[in-house]
N, C-alpha and C positions, 0 to 999 in steps of 0.2 A: 512802331514799324520793326519788323524782324531784321536781323543782321544778315547781310549778303555774305555768302561764303567766298573765300579766296579761291579763284579758279584760274588755272593756266589756260592759254589758248588751245593747246593740244587736248586737254581734258574737256574743254567746252565743245570742241569739234566732235569728239566722240559722243558726248551727250546729245548734241543736236542730231547726229546720224542715227542714234537710237530712237529719236522722236520723229523720224521720217524725213529729215532734211538730207539732200544729196549735194555733194560738191559739184558745182557747175564749172568753175574755173579757178585757177590759182594765178595771181599776178604778184610775183615777188613773194612776200610773206603774208599776203592777204588772200584769204580763202572766201570765195563767194558761194553761198549755199542757197538752195531753193527747195521749198516744200511743195508737194503735189497740189496744195490748195492756193498756190501762187505767192505765198509769203517768201521774201528774200532777205538775206542778211549778209554782212561781211564781217569776218572774224580775223583779226591780226594774230599771227602765230610767230612770235619772236622767241625762238629757242624755248626755254621753259619759264619765261617771264609770266607773271600773273597779269590778268587783264585789269586795267584800272576800274575802280568801282563805278565811276560815272558812265564809262562806256558799257560796262556790263548791265547797268540799270537801264541805259538807253536801248540796248539790244533787246532786253527782256520785255520792256514796256512797249516800245514802238515797233520793233521788227517781229518779235515772236507773238506780240499781242497777248501777253500773259500778265497776270497780277504777280507781284513779288512773292506773296504767300504761296501761290500755286506753283511758281517756279521752284521755290525752296523745297516744297513737298516732292516734286518730281526729281529734283537733284538728289535729295536724300534717298529716294528709292533707287536711283541710278547707281549710287556709290556702293 
């Protein structure tokens, strides 16, 4: 299985916005995003701290409904 990149919450938000997600609301440091096809996710943005690997993997697989390999390809194109 490929290695997940280390991503901060801010960088992940920018990536999600380029893939079509829009910020619906912000509650404290948690940003709620929605895609036009009705997928939703919540991303914590705590200063420039990196997202924990388990949370990132959960968001990718369950919320974004992507395979890890597909996400890594999209992430590398985004950078």
